[in-house]
Phi, psi and omega in degrees: 000142185270134176259126189258109165249126183286135173261142173263122178258108181263127182263126179234147186297130175251294177208158176221163175224085184292140179242095187248133183265135183296325183279123185290136184234141181230148180282138180283341175240136184237134181047043181245130172291103183278005173253008174291148183291162192261045173297334179282342189243337182268147180296152174287126180305153183203184185291343182273323180220120196272170177292350177268354178097002184270161176287146184268174186299339180251018177306136168221170171205151179273162174235143186228118181256140185235138160235126188223147174237124189230145175226139188251125166267095189291320178302323178258359181054059178228136179243130175228158183190164176236133175228148169243122177253136175243115190251134193244124169266108176253003169293157177283335177269155175281163177244126184264344176201167182244155174239135176239154182262134179237063188300332180298347186287339173304331177280353182288141187300335186259013182287146179297339187287342171275000181244003188282344188247154183277144178214154177234169172291135174276123181293332170231126182218155184284155183300319181299319182293319178301323183288317183299311183290322186239352189245317188274154179292144186282151178306125178274073170269179173106155183292138169250109185268117187263328175198155170228119181229152175275181187295336178274357180091000181276138182292137177256134181292146179213159172225129171263124176248103178046255187262013185231148171230128177259118179252116179284121191275145175292336169210159183296141183262111190279163178310134177084351180271165173225159180221142170238144187209157181232152188228126172252138185208161164210163173201158171282131186278131180278143166279105189288340171289338175256315186266347183083177173126160175280351182204181180137222179215160180241117174275130176262160179302338182275001183085003175281152175244147172247115180262137161239116185248126181204162185050033186268003185218146169310116181235142183301140180270168184273144179235118175211182183298344194267320180222013187066232184279130178275076182247036172293137190296151170280101183266341177138312183272307173298120189277242198235139167243124192220146179268149177285158181182177174253151184225142170235113180230132172248133189230118175260127183218176179304146181295342178268009181282152160250142183219157164222153182203171171306131167104189184261127178292125186272341190225048183301327176296340177269349186243340178251154170291161176301325176291318182296321180294332176286329179279326175299315182299328176290323174299320187287353176246358184268107183261356187254318184220153180290150166254128186282123188260316168245106191289162177300322181302314186288329177293320180289325182288320176299322191285352169261359190268328185039061183300142172268352174288161180242159188213129182248127176252133187241130179233148170233143177216138181252133172051054174234159190270345187197178185217125172240142187232145168216132189214145179187155170269006174269352187300127156272151183223124170224164184195154174214174185254151179229129179261129184217117172066034179076010179228156178263133173249139175270120163269136181210157179222139171242133180199152178274171182300333177303336183277338186273149014264006188296307190292316184297335184274321198242327198297308179299318174300327181285322179301308186299325176295310186305310185305307189289328183289309179296320181293336177297312185268358183227268178213166183290129176314118188266350185271161185277343184209174171206118198236134178246127180246137183276105174227122183303143177059026178237152173198097186208144195239146172210161183302123175073349179217149180210162176243140184216140182282177173119107181217147170307157168297158185302326173274019170079357169293151181232101174295156180303312176308324176291310185299298185288333169299327174289309188302319187294319183285329178293311181306307182307311186281329175290323186294333180300341172309323181281306183233115357255019183291329179250309166279089208265079177288174181264091188290326178306324185262302190245086185296330179289346183287342177252303187287327179287313179295326182287317181298325180291318185282339171297321185294317182296312181301322179295317180297330185271344174292313182206131192290332181256032187303133176279082179296143174264328181222153175132289183301140188289335176303335183276348179266353181296325175303311180292314182300319179278007181284177187296126185297338178287347175252018180251148172228162171295159171305319183275069184232134174311142187306322183284354177247018175265137185263305186261090194295315186292313181290315178289311185275331187257296191283319181293311172307316181297322176293318171307314172295323176297316179288331172297320188283323191262334186241314194265314186252330182085153186301315189295311184292316186294312191295318168310311185287316181297317173296328171295319168306318178291323185286322177301317191253003176299138190054031176218175184257094175279160170239170183303329179297328178293326181285305187305308181300321187285327175301321178280322178305312188280352186230353183055033176248124186275114185243013178306321174300319184287313178300317178305313189275320192267337181253333179260352180227173167259015182305158175239158177270123173207109169238136183227173184256116183273324171190157184233127177241143184242141185226158169235147183281147180198167174275335191274126183281140176301141179302134187062032173297136168233122182264123177283140182290122184292158179291163187299326183281346181231039178298123174263159168283102193267004182269152175092186182286163179235158172239147190237141172253112188239161184296150177263103192293344177266012174056053172076012178263345180298143173302136184289146174282144167273166176297325181286344175287345186254103187302321178297317181287313175307316175305314181298319185286327177286331182276342188244354179225149177281163180303325182287325177287322174305322184297334183272343183290157179285164185219070172290137179252337183240138176232127189230135172251116180244132174264124179249128171255170190222072177303323182292157178274343182286153168252151185206156172303156181260102181258134189223118176257125170259137174240133178265173183296338185274359183088353176292167178226159180212124183265130179231140182232124178242135183295158176299340174300343175300342169274008186292333177258350181204103189284356184252321183208133176230165180230151177215146180249131174251118180253115182235156177276335185238151185287131185272138174252350180198145174230137184221134177275127170046062178301330181269010185050056181266343190249008180064044189276131187278346182221110184259003179285343171259024187255007186232148166234123351299153182306131178256142178272115185273133177287133187287177173293334180294308186295000000 
């Protein structure tokens, strides 16, 4: 039986290697507890949203159902339609009016969205740009509302405020009631290659248009327990907040067009040829490779026809928050089946011949891979299909359908940047089916809740697609240039979409990197994956807030992350941890001259009776011969009298003792990752939680007792914590080559 008697190890200075940075660094917070709970930042839990991060017993959401008849005028690039909306009020309170979104109004030449930004004279500008900016008539976009009527055909009063329309109700809409009304509208479709926009058409040299149509109908705004009506104007950056509902949409287009849209096609026998129907049936049972349904030869024939006849495609979609359409006579169409959760999902692609051979080889396979990967980390994809459409200079998402850029050069070559850019954007936009199309966050307010979470899952999908995938976002090292930039140009992640300056880095990359660090460094795969999946399943087909995400991640993992959310999401603080000094010691029986032993605290009381062992400075600066345990008499006697020979053979036998001082010029608290390299080339890794900084936000110490002499100490050798300055991460100090070198 072992007898435990405490020994006092007295640490005396041996040598140090101070690491001082020439540039003065200051913590952005001084004398503030960075581990305090976030009661000051998070909304108070209630019966709608609980303290655990789950929907509460009184949680509700509204429903908006649509029936639409739409017609495309291909010659004039105009879209018109009549829609009937049935709106269900599930809130306990009554509603006196309804708000709808008219996002196409941002294309009106007099829209305030065109006046929101500062601009200056360009000293050099292209002829096309000069003409567009100063000579040409502005594009006449925006909705033209012909009527708003109730079910009896009576006009309903309405007011249009830029991109929002208020319909005043003849009587309050009470809890549990619903109202139906109709709107007739039309608008000129924008050429997004010329006038910009998230949808519109692309004109090809052969005279054909390729349409990607979205935000094409007046859509209900969200009303919820968080802020009532989300009727913030569409300024361009903040995307969309939308209610779930069921759709029945009939779309009339030229007879030679091929189309895909949100929902299930109801009349395939009327729009495909018999041969195409056979191929479609084959595709629905092909799990290994895509089947080409509309061939390139058929598309090339159609793009020369310019038929005057019309054809109507009929779609139905259940429990979706939006609707997207893509149509053109140039489309090639292929598809394959993906088995998810015991059911088949159709992965499909539409693309012109200009997209081949790139799209035929990759697009649908990437769609299928994305569905498998995302489903593993969240929930089985619930919709019947996912479609990728090739639209130049686009990357935009809607339920079951998205547009993605990427085409070979005119000489047929495919640069790696084009190939991987296309694969990445397809993964990203298909992935948006999960966030925010199903986990339906408020994009008008919080871009990071869909873009950041989706970019994180995109990174995981890319790692699974190809081991050496050339990532743009995800790994911590890639966010360092942004994090280390001029603080005057940075905002916290928790910033409204319209106030973010470096949009891609702030709303996509930084939150994705944060989640990756949580998974790889702070929580570990098992805890993180369970918590993230819990969040996804709690809030699928619902409207989560940032608080719901933060609380669920902690609730499902038992990991206190308030310090992480506070630092990474609510500030622009940076991570910078360095090695300040290293001291080396040897063990001995002899007490240093003048040694005074402080009385330990009551909670850390040592047994001060009996013999002692001392750790003293190595006056020979680490060159003294290491002592064996048996050479220290008092220690050897203790071990022999308290352990059997067999037990002693299992004890550690450290010969070297190092005290390392770590400082933290950066404002963030982060885990401390340390790699020791020994003289024989072997390594040993140590991980200390972020809580190591809880008592001292500037400097902490750790002792390393080793059997072998340490030749090198490195902080975060794998660059997992976004440390912005690695020049202070090594001992002995290493000279870093400049970019010039």
